[in-house]
Structure formats: C-alpha cells, structure tokens
ROLO-630815 format. One record per residue (C-alpha): x, y, z; residue in three letters; residue number from 0. Coordinates in steps of 0.2 Angstrom, whole numbers, plus 5000, padded with zeros to 4 digits. Example, Ala and Ser with C-alpha at 12.3 -4.5 7.8 and 13.67 -1.06 7.14 Angstrom:
2
> u  v  w  code  pos
> 5062  4978  5039  ALA  0;
> 5068  4995  5036  SER  1;
# end
This chain:
91
> u  v  w  code  pos
> 5024  5104  4821  MET  0;
> 5035  5090  4813  PRO  1;
> 5037  5074  4823  ILE  2;
> 5055  5068  4822  GLY  3;
> 5066  5057  4832  PRO  4;
> 5067  5061  4850  ARG  5;
> 5082  5060  4861  ARG  6;
> 5084  5045  4873  PRO  7;
> 5083  5057  4888  LEU  8;
> 5065  5062  4883  PHE  9;
> 5059  5044  4883  TYR  10;
> 5068  5041  4900  ILE  11;
> 5059  5056  4907  GLY  12;
> 5042  5050  4900  VAL  13;
> 5044  5033  4907  LEU  14;
> 5050  5039  4924  SER  15;
> 5036  5051  4925  THR  16;
> 5023  5038  4920  GLY  17;
> 5029  5026  4933  PHE  18;
> 5028  5039  4946  VAL  19;
> 5010  5044  4940  LEU  20;
> 5005  5026  4939  GLY  21;
> 5011  5022  4957  ALA  22;
> 5002  5038  4963  PHE  23;
> 4986  5032  4954  LEU  24;
> 4987  5015  4961  SER  25;
> 4990  5020  4979  GLU  26;
> 4975  5033  4977  LEU  27;
> 4964  5019  4971  LEU  28;
> 4969  5008  4986  ARG  29;
> 4965  5021  4998  GLN  30;
> 4947  5025  4991  PHE  31;
> 4941  5008  4986  LEU  32;
> 4937  4993  4998  PRO  33;
> 4952  4981  5000  PRO  34;
> 4942  4966  4994  ASN  35;
> 4934  4974  4979  ALA  36;
> 4937  4966  4962  VAL  37;
> 4942  4982  4954  ALA  38;
> 4955  4986  4967  THR  39;
> 4963  4969  4965  LYS  40;
> 4962  4970  4946  PHE  41;
> 4970  4988  4944  PHE  42;
> 4982  4987  4958  THR  43;
> 4989  4969  4954  TYR  44;
> 5008  4971  4951  THR  45;
> 5021  4960  4943  VAL  46;
> 5039  4962  4949  THR  47;
> 5053  4956  4938  PRO  48;
> 5070  4957  4946  SER  49;
> 5088  4955  4941  ILE  50;
> 5102  4951  4953  GLY  51;
> 5111  4952  4964  PRO  52;
> 5126  4954  4952  LEU  53;
> 5143  4950  4960  TYR  54;
> 5159  4958  4952  ILE  55;
> 5176  4953  4959  ASP  56;
> 5191  4961  4951  LEU  57;
> 5204  4955  4963  LEU  58;
> 5207  4972  4971  ILE  59;
> 5189  4978  4971  LEU  60;
> 5173  4968  4974  SER  61;
> 5156  4976  4970  VAL  62;
> 5138  4969  4973  THR  63;
> 5124  4977  4963  VAL  64;
> 5106  4973  4965  GLY  65;
> 5094  4966  4966  PRO  66;
> 5085  4978  4954  LEU  67;
> 5066  4976  4954  ALA  68;
> 5052  4985  4944  LEU  69;
> 5034  4985  4950  ASN  70;
> 5023  4985  4935  VAL  71;
> 5004  4987  4936  SER  72;
> 4990  4991  4925  LEU  73;
> 4989  5009  4932  LEU  74;
> 5007  5011  4929  GLY  75;
> 5005  5007  4911  LEU  76;
> 4990  5020  4911  VAL  77;
> 5002  5032  4919  GLY  78;
> 5015  5030  4906  ILE  79;
> 5002  5033  4892  VAL  80;
> 4996  5049  4901  LEU  81;
> 5013  5055  4903  ALA  82;
> 5018  5052  4885  TYR  83;
> 5002  5061  4879  MET  84;
> 5005  5076  4890  LEU  85;
> 5024  5077  4884  ALA  86;
> 5019  5075  4866  ARG  87;
> 5006  5089  4867  SER  88;
> 5019  5100  4876  LEU  89;
> 5034  5097  4866  PHE  90;
# end
C-alpha cells in the first residue's frame, strides 16, 4: 500500500481520537491506582495551555471567544500514538 500525503481531516480525526483515548486512559488510571502513588502523579500530570479570551468589537457586533484550553498529559500523547497506529493500519 503506497503511503502518500493525507488529507487534513484525517489528521484532525486522529488527533481528536487520540486525545479522547488518552483522556479515557488517564481517568481509568486515576480510578485504579492509589491517589498518592508516584505512577499516578507521573502519568496523569497535565499541562494546560490556554488562549483567550479574545474580544472582537465591530461597532454593530461584539463577539467574545474563549478562553480555549487544551489539557495535555503523557497518556494523551500515548493515546495519539495509538490512534495514529490504528488509523495507519486501517487506511
């Protein structure tokens, strides 16, 4: 099977699926490991970059967007890798 350029929708779908899978794995780990265990703290530590709020005032219309935030953890990155490997093997 030749590997060529993929469409942006493919990558957006893989990233979305990976983040959802990573969040699921993170919550599953929080449920089954003790809360003060080092492994729990290491794998479920999240970094949350955020943008906003963004104010747009166009005289007749005023819009506020945000803040937009993304929770990134180690298991989120593992979820992205797993989703990419699964999508690559299927398509």
